[in-house]
PASEBA-1860 file (N, C-alpha, C; in nm, 3 decimals):
! residues 245
1> MRQPTCLR> 2.912/-0.898/-4.644/2.834/-0.806/-4.729/2.836/-0.855/-4.873 ~ 2.719/-0.863/-4.934/2.709/-0.913/-5.070/2.760/-0.808/-5.169 ~ 2.844/-0.848/-5.263/2.900/-0.757/-5.360/2.841/-0.786/-5.499 ~ 2.837/-0.681/-5.588/2.789/-0.703/-5.723/2.877/-0.806/-5.795 ~ 2.818/-0.886/-5.880/2.893/-0.984/-5.958/2.870/-0.957/-6.105 ~ 2.952/-1.022/-6.188/2.934/-1.007/-6.333/2.794/-1.052/-6.374 ~ 2.746/-1.160/-6.311/2.612/-1.209/-6.343/2.508/-1.103/-6.311 ~ 2.525/-1.035/-6.197/2.428/-0.932/-6.157/2.427/-0.817/-6.256
9> IILLLFIL> 2.547/-0.775/-6.301/2.557/-0.666/-6.399/2.490/-0.705/-6.530 ~ 2.515/-0.828/-6.574/2.455/-0.876/-6.698/2.302/-0.879/-6.686 ~ 2.254/-0.926/-6.571/2.109/-0.930/-6.549/2.048/-0.791/-6.554 ~ 2.116/-0.693/-6.493/2.064/-0.556/-6.495/2.060/-0.501/-6.638 ~ 2.163/-0.528/-6.715/2.168/-0.479/-6.853/2.055/-0.540/-6.936 ~ 2.019/-0.664/-6.904/1.912/-0.731/-6.978/1.775/-0.684/-6.933 ~ 1.761/-0.661/-6.803/1.630/-0.632/-6.746/1.586/-0.488/-6.768 ~ 1.677/-0.394/-6.760/1.639/-0.252/-6.765/1.556/-0.216/-6.888
17> PVLSSAQS> 1.594/-0.257/-7.010/1.510/-0.223/-7.125/1.369/-0.280/-7.114 ~ 1.357/-0.400/-7.059/1.225/-0.463/-7.046/1.136/-0.386/-6.951 ~ 1.199/-0.322/-6.850/1.122/-0.251/-6.748/1.103/-0.103/-6.779 ~ 1.139/-0.059/-6.897/1.140/0.084/-6.926/1.004/0.149/-6.911 ~ 0.895/0.072/-6.919/0.762/0.131/-6.908/0.712/0.141/-6.766 ~ 0.789/0.094/-6.666/0.744/0.097/-6.527/0.720/0.238/-6.478 ~ 0.797/0.336/-6.533/0.784/0.473/-6.487/0.648/0.532/-6.523 ~ 0.572/0.469/-6.609/0.439/0.520/-6.642/0.341/0.498/-6.529
25> GPMKILVF> 0.376/0.413/-6.430/0.296/0.397/-6.310/0.162/0.332/-6.328 ~ 0.157/0.205/-6.363/0.028/0.137/-6.375/-0.048/0.144/-6.243 ~ -0.181/0.153/-6.247/-0.261/0.158/-6.126/-0.284/0.016/-6.075 ~ -0.175/-0.047/-6.039/-0.176/-0.185/-5.995/-0.058/-0.203/-5.902 ~ -0.080/-0.267/-5.785/0.029/-0.286/-5.691/0.040/-0.434/-5.653 ~ 0.164/-0.472/-5.616/0.191/-0.607/-5.569/0.224/-0.600/-5.420 ~ 0.150/-0.673/-5.339/0.176/-0.680/-5.195/0.250/-0.810/-5.169 ~ 0.376/-0.797/-5.126/0.465/-0.911/-5.108/0.491/-0.929/-4.958
33> SKTAGFRH> 0.466/-1.048/-4.906/0.477/-1.069/-4.761/0.547/-1.200/-4.726 ~ 0.648/-1.235/-4.805/0.726/-1.356/-4.775/0.809/-1.334/-4.648 ~ 0.820/-1.436/-4.566/0.901/-1.428/-4.444/1.001/-1.542/-4.439 ~ 1.123/-1.509/-4.393/1.226/-1.610/-4.371/1.280/-1.595/-4.229 ~ 1.200/-1.532/-4.145/1.234/-1.512/-4.005/1.104/-1.505/-3.926 ~ 1.095/-1.410/-3.835/0.973/-1.393/-3.758/0.856/-1.363/-3.851 ~ 0.742/-1.424/-3.824/0.623/-1.398/-3.905/0.519/-1.325/-3.821 ~ 0.481/-1.206/-3.867/0.384/-1.125/-3.796/0.241/-1.177/-3.816
41> ASIEDGQQ> 0.168/-1.184/-3.709/0.029/-1.229/-3.716/-0.060/-1.130/-3.789 ~ -0.010/-1.008/-3.809/-0.090/-0.904/-3.873/-0.079/-0.903/-4.026 ~ -0.003/-0.996/-4.083/0.016/-0.994/-4.229/-0.117/-1.003/-4.303 ~ -0.200/-1.098/-4.265/-0.328/-1.114/-4.335/-0.416/-0.991/-4.317 ~ -0.411/-0.928/-4.200/-0.488/-0.805/-4.177/-0.438/-0.694/-4.268 ~ -0.306/-0.687/-4.284/-0.249/-0.587/-4.374/-0.289/-0.610/-4.518 ~ -0.290/-0.735/-4.559/-0.333/-0.767/-4.696/-0.476/-0.722/-4.720 ~ -0.563/-0.753/-4.624/-0.704/-0.716/-4.639/-0.722/-0.565/-4.640
49> ALLRLGEQ> -0.644/-0.495/-4.557/-0.653/-0.349/-4.553/-0.611/-0.289/-4.688 ~ -0.504/-0.341/-4.746/-0.457/-0.290/-4.874/-0.553/-0.325/-4.988 ~ -0.616/-0.440/-4.979/-0.719/-0.474/-5.078/-0.835/-0.377/-5.071 ~ -0.876/-0.342/-4.948/-0.986/-0.246/-4.933/-0.945/-0.107/-4.983 ~ -0.823/-0.066/-4.953/-0.776/0.063/-5.002/-0.772/0.064/-5.155 ~ -0.731/-0.048/-5.213/-0.728/-0.057/-5.358/-0.866/-0.036/-5.419 ~ -0.967/-0.097/-5.358/-1.104/-0.079/-5.406/-1.145/0.067/-5.398 ~ -1.111/0.133/-5.288/-1.147/0.274/-5.270/-1.076/0.364/-5.369
57> MGIQVDTT> -0.952/0.330/-5.402/-0.869/0.417/-5.486/-0.870/0.379/-5.632 ~ -0.940/0.271/-5.667/-0.942/0.227/-5.806/-0.811/0.164/-5.849 ~ -0.745/0.094/-5.756/-0.616/0.030/-5.782/-0.633/-0.121/-5.770 ~ -0.579/-0.195/-5.865/-0.579/-0.341/-5.854/-0.470/-0.383/-5.758 ~ -0.502/-0.469/-5.663/-0.405/-0.515/-5.563/-0.390/-0.667/-5.575 ~ -0.268/-0.711/-5.599/-0.236/-0.854/-5.600/-0.151/-0.884/-5.477 ~ -0.177/-0.995/-5.409/-0.098/-1.035/-5.293/-0.026/-1.165/-5.322 ~ 0.098/-1.177/-5.270/0.174/-1.299/-5.292/0.283/-1.314/-5.188
65> EDARFFNA> 0.328/-1.438/-5.170/0.448/-1.467/-5.093/0.546/-1.545/-5.181 ~ 0.521/-1.541/-5.309/0.601/-1.613/-5.407/0.705/-1.519/-5.469 ~ 0.831/-1.541/-5.437/0.938/-1.454/-5.487/0.958/-1.465/-5.638 ~ 0.897/-1.564/-5.701/0.911/-1.576/-5.846/0.841/-1.463/-5.920 ~ 0.761/-1.384/-5.849/0.703/-1.264/-5.910/0.811/-1.161/-5.943 ~ 0.928/-1.175/-5.882/1.034/-1.078/-5.903/1.115/-1.113/-6.027 ~ 1.050/-1.088/-6.140/1.114/-1.101/-6.270/1.068/-0.984/-6.355 ~ 1.140/-0.955/-6.460/1.114/-0.835/-6.539/0.972/-0.829/-6.592
73> AQLNSYGT> 0.923/-0.937/-6.649/0.792/-0.936/-6.712/0.681/-0.906/-6.611 ~ 0.687/-0.965/-6.492/0.579/-0.945/-6.397/0.592/-0.813/-6.321 ~ 0.711/-0.777/-6.279/0.728/-0.650/-6.208/0.685/-0.532/-6.295 ~ 0.707/-0.543/-6.424/0.675/-0.434/-6.515/0.527/-0.398/-6.515 ~ 0.441/-0.488/-6.467/0.296/-0.460/-6.468/0.249/-0.386/-6.344 ~ 0.340/-0.360/-6.249/0.302/-0.295/-6.123/0.361/-0.156/-6.110 ~ 0.281/-0.066/-6.057/0.329/0.069/-6.029/0.406/0.077/-5.899 ~ 0.376/-0.013/-5.806/0.443/-0.015/-5.676/0.444/-0.157/-5.622
81> VVFLNTTG> 0.552/-0.191/-5.551/0.560/-0.317/-5.480/0.565/-0.286/-5.330 ~ 0.475/-0.348/-5.255/0.467/-0.328/-5.110/0.532/-0.447/-5.040 ~ 0.632/-0.420/-4.958/0.691/-0.524/-4.873/0.619/-0.516/-4.739 ~ 0.525/-0.607/-4.718/0.439/-0.608/-4.600/0.492/-0.706/-4.496 ~ 0.558/-0.653/-4.393/0.609/-0.737/-4.283/0.693/-0.854/-4.332 ~ 0.770/-0.830/-4.436/0.868/-0.929/-4.481/0.979/-0.941/-4.377 ~ 1.045/-1.055/-4.371/1.160/-1.072/-4.283/1.262/-1.164/-4.347 ~ 1.390/-1.137/-4.317/1.497/-1.226/-4.358/1.538/-1.213/-4.503
89> DILNEAQE> 1.608/-1.314/-4.550/1.661/-1.318/-4.687/1.557/-1.385/-4.775 ~ 1.486/-1.308/-4.854/1.368/-1.359/-4.924/1.379/-1.360/-5.076 ~ 1.484/-1.301/-5.131/1.502/-1.298/-5.276/1.640/-1.354/-5.311 ~ 1.648/-1.426/-5.423/1.779/-1.470/-5.470/1.842/-1.359/-5.554 ~ 1.963/-1.384/-5.602/2.037/-1.278/-5.670/1.968/-1.231/-5.798 ~ 1.913/-1.320/-5.875/1.844/-1.281/-5.998/1.719/-1.198/-5.966 ~ 1.647/-1.236/-5.862/1.528/-1.162/-5.821/1.564/-1.023/-5.768 ~ 1.675/-1.013/-5.695/1.722/-0.884/-5.648/1.756/-0.793/-5.767
97> AAFEAYIQ> 1.826/-0.849/-5.866/1.862/-0.771/-5.984/1.738/-0.721/-6.057 ~ 1.636/-0.805/-6.065/1.511/-0.765/-6.131/1.444/-0.651/-6.055 ~ 1.448/-0.657/-5.922/1.384/-0.551/-5.844/1.465/-0.421/-5.851 ~ 1.597/-0.430/-5.852/1.679/-0.310/-5.869/1.647/-0.243/-6.002 ~ 1.638/-0.323/-6.107/1.608/-0.267/-6.239/1.469/-0.205/-6.242 ~ 1.376/-0.266/-6.173/1.239/-0.213/-6.164/1.239/-0.075/-6.100 ~ 1.309/-0.059/-5.990/1.317/0.071/-5.923/1.391/0.171/-6.013 ~ 1.499/0.129/-6.074/1.578/0.217/-6.160/1.499/0.267/-6.280
105> SGGGYMGI> 1.396/0.194/-6.319/1.313/0.237/-6.432/1.190/0.314/-6.387 ~ 1.186/0.353/-6.260/1.078/0.440/-6.212/0.976/0.374/-6.124 ~ 0.998/0.251/-6.081/0.902/0.182/-5.996/0.897/0.236/-5.854 ~ 0.798/0.190/-5.778/0.779/0.236/-5.642/0.794/0.124/-5.541 ~ 0.838/0.162/-5.420/0.856/0.068/-5.310/0.788/0.122/-5.186 ~ 0.702/0.041/-5.123/0.647/0.074/-4.992/0.692/-0.034/-4.894 ~ 0.750/0.008/-4.784/0.789/-0.084/-4.678/0.701/-0.064/-4.557 ~ 0.643/-0.172/-4.506/0.558/-0.165/-4.388/0.621/-0.246/-4.275
113> HAATDTEY> 0.644/-0.182/-4.163/0.695/-0.238/-4.038/0.818/-0.326/-4.061 ~ 0.806/-0.458/-4.061/0.922/-0.546/-4.065/0.994/-0.548/-4.200 ~ 0.950/-0.466/-4.294/1.024/-0.454/-4.421/1.168/-0.411/-4.395 ~ 1.194/-0.345/-4.281/1.332/-0.308/-4.248/1.406/-0.421/-4.176 ~ 1.338/-0.531/-4.148/1.399/-0.651/-4.089/1.422/-0.753/-4.200 ~ 1.467/-0.705/-4.313/1.471/-0.783/-4.437/1.600/-0.756/-4.513 ~ 1.659/-0.860/-4.569/1.771/-0.850/-4.664/1.889/-0.767/-4.610 ~ 1.943/-0.810/-4.497/2.056/-0.739/-4.435/2.184/-0.748/-4.518
121> DWPWYGRL> 2.196/-0.846/-4.603/2.316/-0.861/-4.686/2.303/-0.799/-4.825 ~ 2.202/-0.716/-4.840/2.178/-0.649/-4.969/2.174/-0.498/-4.942 ~ 2.290/-0.431/-4.940/2.297/-0.289/-4.901/2.207/-0.198/-4.984 ~ 2.192/-0.228/-5.112/2.105/-0.147/-5.197/1.964/-0.144/-5.140 ~ 1.915/-0.259/-5.095/1.781/-0.265/-5.037/1.774/-0.183/-4.907 ~ 1.878/-0.192/-4.826/1.879/-0.115/-4.702/1.868/0.034/-4.727 ~ 1.936/0.083/-4.829/1.927/0.226/-4.862/1.790/0.260/-4.918 ~ 1.732/0.169/-4.997/1.597/0.189/-5.050/1.496/0.197/-4.935
129> AGAYFDGH> 1.499/0.100/-4.846/1.406/0.097/-4.733/1.429/0.215/-4.641 ~ 1.553/0.260/-4.630/1.586/0.377/-4.551/1.658/0.346/-4.421 ~ 1.656/0.221/-4.376/1.723/0.179/-4.252/1.705/0.029/-4.236 ~ 1.774/-0.024/-4.135/1.754/-0.163/-4.096/1.709/-0.168/-3.950 ~ 1.629/-0.266/-3.919/1.582/-0.293/-3.782/1.700/-0.315/-3.688 ~ 1.692/-0.254/-3.569/1.798/-0.268/-3.470/1.741/-0.295/-3.330 ~ 1.625/-0.357/-3.325/1.567/-0.393/-3.196/1.440/-0.316/-3.164 ~ 1.378/-0.353/-3.052/1.257/-0.287/-3.004/1.243/-0.318/-2.855
137> PSGPNVRE> 1.155/-0.248/-2.785/1.137/-0.275/-2.642/1.089/-0.418/-2.617 ~ 1.106/-0.462/-2.496/1.050/-0.591/-2.455/0.985/-0.573/-2.320 ~ 0.892/-0.662/-2.290/0.825/-0.662/-2.160/0.742/-0.539/-2.128 ~ 0.648/-0.497/-2.211/0.607/-0.557/-2.338/0.675/-0.490/-2.458 ~ 0.664/-0.557/-2.573/0.717/-0.499/-2.697/0.620/-0.400/-2.758 ~ 0.489/-0.421/-2.740/0.388/-0.327/-2.793/0.351/-0.229/-2.682 ~ 0.367/-0.099/-2.713/0.344/0.005/-2.613/0.270/0.124/-2.675 ~ 0.218/0.209/-2.589/0.160/0.335/-2.633/0.270/0.439/-2.640
145> GKVTVIDH> 0.276/0.510/-2.751/0.376/0.615/-2.767/0.317/0.738/-2.834 ~ 0.372/0.853/-2.802/0.327/0.978/-2.863/0.404/0.999/-2.993 ~ 0.330/1.003/-3.103/0.393/1.024/-3.234/0.357/1.163/-3.286 ~ 0.450/1.222/-3.359/0.436/1.359/-3.407/0.468/1.366/-3.555 ~ 0.385/1.436/-3.631/0.411/1.458/-3.773/0.516/1.567/-3.788 ~ 0.622/1.538/-3.862/0.728/1.635/-3.888/0.699/1.715/-4.014 ~ 0.642/1.649/-4.113/0.620/1.708/-4.245/0.475/1.684/-4.287 ~ 0.395/1.791/-4.292/0.255/1.779/-4.331/0.235/1.799/-4.481
153> EHPSTANL> 0.344/1.819/-4.555/0.331/1.846/-4.698/0.317/1.718/-4.781 ~ 0.352/1.606/-4.724/0.348/1.481/-4.798/0.207/1.423/-4.796 ~ 0.163/1.357/-4.904/0.027/1.300/-4.908/-0.002/1.203/-4.793 ~ 0.100/1.135/-4.741/0.078/1.036/-4.635/0.054/1.097/-4.498 ~ 0.084/1.226/-4.485/0.068/1.294/-4.356/-0.020/1.418/-4.364 ~ -0.060/1.455/-4.484/-0.134/1.580/-4.503/-0.263/1.585/-4.422 ~ -0.326/1.471/-4.401/-0.454/1.468/-4.331/-0.445/1.407/-4.191 ~ -0.323/1.398/-4.138/-0.302/1.344/-4.004/-0.292/1.459/-3.903
161> PETWVKTD> -0.329/1.434/-3.777/-0.315/1.538/-3.674/-0.168/1.565/-3.644 ~ -0.140/1.672/-3.574/-0.003/1.705/-3.537/0.058/1.596/-3.451 ~ -0.014/1.553/-3.348/0.032/1.446/-3.260/-0.085/1.355/-3.225 ~ -0.056/1.231/-3.190/-0.156/1.139/-3.136/-0.084/1.026/-3.065 ~ -0.159/0.946/-2.992/-0.102/0.832/-2.921/-0.128/0.707/-3.004 ~ -0.021/0.636/-3.037/-0.029/0.516/-3.121/0.017/0.396/-3.040 ~ -0.057/0.287/-3.050/-0.015/0.162/-2.989/0.047/0.074/-3.096 ~ 0.176/0.044/-3.079/0.245/-0.035/-3.180/0.379/-0.083/-3.123
169> EFYDFKSY> 0.454/-0.151/-3.207/0.589/-0.193/-3.171/0.685/-0.098/-3.242 ~ 0.748/-0.012/-3.163/0.833/0.092/-3.220/0.976/0.040/-3.236 ~ 1.022/0.037/-3.360/1.155/-0.014/-3.390/1.262/0.091/-3.360 ~ 1.380/0.041/-3.320/1.503/0.119/-3.325/1.570/0.081/-3.458 ~ 1.643/0.176/-3.516/1.700/0.154/-3.648/1.851/0.173/-3.649 ~ 1.915/0.104/-3.743/2.056/0.122/-3.772/2.072/0.143/-3.921 ~ 2.189/0.191/-3.962/2.217/0.219/-4.104/2.111/0.311/-4.163 ~ 2.070/0.410/-4.085/1.967/0.505/-4.130/2.020/0.588/-4.246
177> NEAVTPLI> 1.946/0.591/-4.354/1.984/0.665/-4.474/1.949/0.813/-4.455 ~ 2.049/0.895/-4.435/2.026/1.037/-4.408/1.963/1.110/-4.526 ~ 1.959/1.046/-4.642/1.901/1.111/-4.760/1.749/1.107/-4.760 ~ 1.688/1.028/-4.672/1.542/1.022/-4.669/1.486/1.147/-4.603 ~ 1.360/1.175/-4.632/1.290/1.286/-4.566/1.198/1.228/-4.460 ~ 1.224/1.256/-4.331/1.139/1.199/-4.225/1.001/1.263/-4.224 ~ 0.901/1.182/-4.191/0.762/1.227/-4.189/0.702/1.225/-4.049 ~ 0.732/1.121/-3.974/0.674/1.103/-3.841/0.784/1.057/-3.746
185> KVDEASYH> 0.783/1.107/-3.623/0.877/1.063/-3.520/0.800/1.022/-3.395 ~ 0.867/0.950/-3.306/0.806/0.909/-3.179/0.887/0.966/-3.064 ~ 0.819/1.003/-2.957/0.881/1.051/-2.835/0.916/0.928/-2.749 ~ 1.045/0.896/-2.738/1.085/0.776/-2.665/1.041/0.780/-2.519 ~ 1.042/0.899/-2.459/1.002/0.911/-2.318/0.857/0.869/-2.297 ~ 0.775/0.885/-2.402/0.632/0.854/-2.390/0.607/0.704/-2.378 ~ 0.703/0.622/-2.421/0.687/0.477/-2.405/0.803/0.417/-2.323 ~ 0.866/0.506/-2.245/0.967/0.464/-2.147/1.083/0.389/-2.212
193> WKKMGAFH> 1.148/0.460/-2.304/1.256/0.398/-2.381/1.367/0.500/-2.403 ~ 1.490/0.454/-2.411/1.604/0.541/-2.437/1.701/0.467/-2.528 ~ 1.688/0.485/-2.656/1.776/0.415/-2.750/1.829/0.508/-2.858 ~ 1.739/0.569/-2.934/1.781/0.654/-3.045/1.790/0.801/-3.007 ~ 1.725/0.839/-2.896/1.735/0.978/-2.850/1.620/1.066/-2.896 ~ 1.648/1.197/-2.900/1.543/1.295/-2.926/1.484/1.281/-3.066 ~ 1.565/1.238/-3.161/1.515/1.220/-3.298/1.501/1.072/-3.327 ~ 1.378/1.023/-3.327/1.350/0.882/-3.350/1.245/0.872/-3.461
201> PLSWYHEY> 1.288/0.871/-3.587/1.192/0.867/-3.699/1.123/0.732/-3.708 ~ 0.999/0.735/-3.754/0.920/0.613/-3.775/0.871/0.598/-3.918 ~ 0.866/0.708/-3.990/0.814/0.705/-4.127/0.891/0.805/-4.210 ~ 0.917/0.770/-4.337/0.993/0.860/-4.424/0.968/0.825/-4.570 ~ 1.021/0.910/-4.658/1.012/0.885/-4.802/1.136/0.942/-4.869 ~ 1.161/0.899/-4.991/1.268/0.959/-5.071/1.261/0.906/-5.213 ~ 1.327/0.978/-5.302/1.350/0.929/-5.437/1.485/0.858/-5.435 ~ 1.489/0.741/-5.494/1.609/0.659/-5.482/1.637/0.581/-5.610
209> DGGRAFYT> 1.752/0.600/-5.665/1.801/0.521/-5.778/1.702/0.514/-5.894 ~ 1.633/0.626/-5.918/1.540/0.633/-6.030/1.394/0.611/-5.993 ~ 1.368/0.560/-5.873/1.230/0.534/-5.832/1.192/0.608/-5.705 ~ 1.084/0.567/-5.642/1.036/0.630/-5.519/1.018/0.525/-5.410 ~ 1.041/0.567/-5.286/1.028/0.477/-5.173/0.957/0.547/-5.057 ~ 0.876/0.470/-4.986/0.803/0.518/-4.868/0.805/0.406/-4.765 ~ 0.836/0.442/-4.641/0.839/0.341/-4.533/0.762/0.392/-4.412 ~ 0.689/0.301/-4.347/0.629/0.330/-4.218/0.656/0.217/-4.122
217> NFGHTKAS> 0.693/0.252/-3.999/0.717/0.154/-3.893/0.587/0.094/-3.839 ~ 0.475/0.163/-3.859/0.348/0.114/-3.808/0.310/-0.018/-3.876 ~ 0.238/-0.105/-3.804/0.188/-0.226/-3.867/0.221/-0.356/-3.798 ~ 0.271/-0.349/-3.673/0.296/-0.474/-3.601/0.166/-0.539/-3.556 ~ 0.073/-0.458/-3.509/-0.050/-0.512/-3.452/-0.159/-0.530/-3.558 ~ -0.246/-0.625/-3.532/-0.362/-0.643/-3.620/-0.449/-0.517/-3.621 ~ -0.465/-0.455/-3.503/-0.551/-0.338/-3.491/-0.503/-0.222/-3.577 ~ -0.371/-0.215/-3.603/-0.319/-0.105/-3.684/-0.390/-0.093/-3.818
225> FTEPLMLE> -0.425/-0.207/-3.875/-0.480/-0.208/-4.010/-0.631/-0.181/-4.015 ~ -0.686/-0.144/-3.900/-0.825/-0.095/-3.899/-0.832/0.048/-3.848 ~ -0.720/0.104/-3.810/-0.717/0.240/-3.756/-0.727/0.343/-3.869 ~ -0.821/0.436/-3.861/-0.837/0.536/-3.968/-0.710/0.614/-3.999 ~ -0.633/0.652/-3.895/-0.511/0.730/-3.920/-0.407/0.647/-3.994 ~ -0.396/0.521/-3.958/-0.303/0.431/-4.027/-0.344/0.413/-4.173 ~ -0.471/0.392/-4.196/-0.520/0.373/-4.333/-0.501/0.499/-4.416 ~ -0.521/0.614/-4.356/-0.497/0.741/-4.426/-0.349/0.755/-4.461
233> HLKGGLRY> -0.264/0.715/-4.369/-0.119/0.719/-4.389/-0.078/0.630/-4.507 ~ -0.129/0.508/-4.511/-0.097/0.417/-4.620/-0.154/0.466/-4.753 ~ -0.274/0.518/-4.748/-0.338/0.569/-4.870/-0.254/0.681/-4.931 ~ -0.208/0.774/-4.847/-0.124/0.882/-4.897/0.009/0.833/-4.949 ~ 0.064/0.729/-4.883/0.189/0.671/-4.932/0.173/0.613/-5.071 ~ 0.062/0.545/-5.094/0.035/0.489/-5.227/0.016/0.600/-5.330 ~ -0.051/0.706/-5.292/-0.071/0.818/-5.385/0.065/0.876/-5.428 ~ 0.156/0.888/-5.333/0.288/0.940/-5.364/0.362/0.845/-5.459
241> LLRMK> 0.361/0.718/-5.428/0.437/0.621/-5.507/0.380/0.604/-5.648 ~ 0.249/0.611/-5.659/0.183/0.593/-5.789/0.168/0.724/-5.864 ~ 0.217/0.832/-5.803/0.213/0.965/-5.866/0.070/1.007/-5.898 ~ -0.019/0.977/-5.804/-0.160/1.014/-5.820/-0.184/1.155/-5.770 ~ -0.265/1.229/-5.839/-0.297/1.367/-5.796/-0.408/1.366/-5.692
END
């Protein structure tokens, strides 16, 4: 497990003042999709979907797989950073410190699908994301499952039906952060699975360390990023993170 170092503390002390304006929430987001493990074929579809949502919502969307964006000067220009199907260890210690400072100054984080299969040796990130990936079904991995909205008060679920059948790769999770507020759950029996039990959350949000975070397990398949319900879910997540009315 990675522990804080003197260098990390010094970096945070230097970065926080520079990022003090992040809490104002610029209408601009960074979509980050670097992978150091499995690479999802749906990444490009997700990028295009978020670009289209940005046009609809009047938000500038930048996409990158370059971790050098994780510095105080550049992060400060974004209201939210989206981790789109990221995997593995993708940031160095200085970049991690910059992102921590960004969140602590009021920034937003959106995690999509494999964002929870990322940075296992960075506990702060695991708590921000809300959990870590702990497996999924096989033979096949993509299945139809009955999903249910738990909380209709959040912008990401306000316009979704009570239940529907979703085709996706449903993750099992470990190190689940009990401080998050769950939004959507899946019925394991509906896709012939028994791992997490009666309560199997797929989407959640919370305020964390000065900023806001939203995660959805949806997004393994290319088709997910053309589904109206999925797009409505992402749109509401962005509204929450950017503090849009």
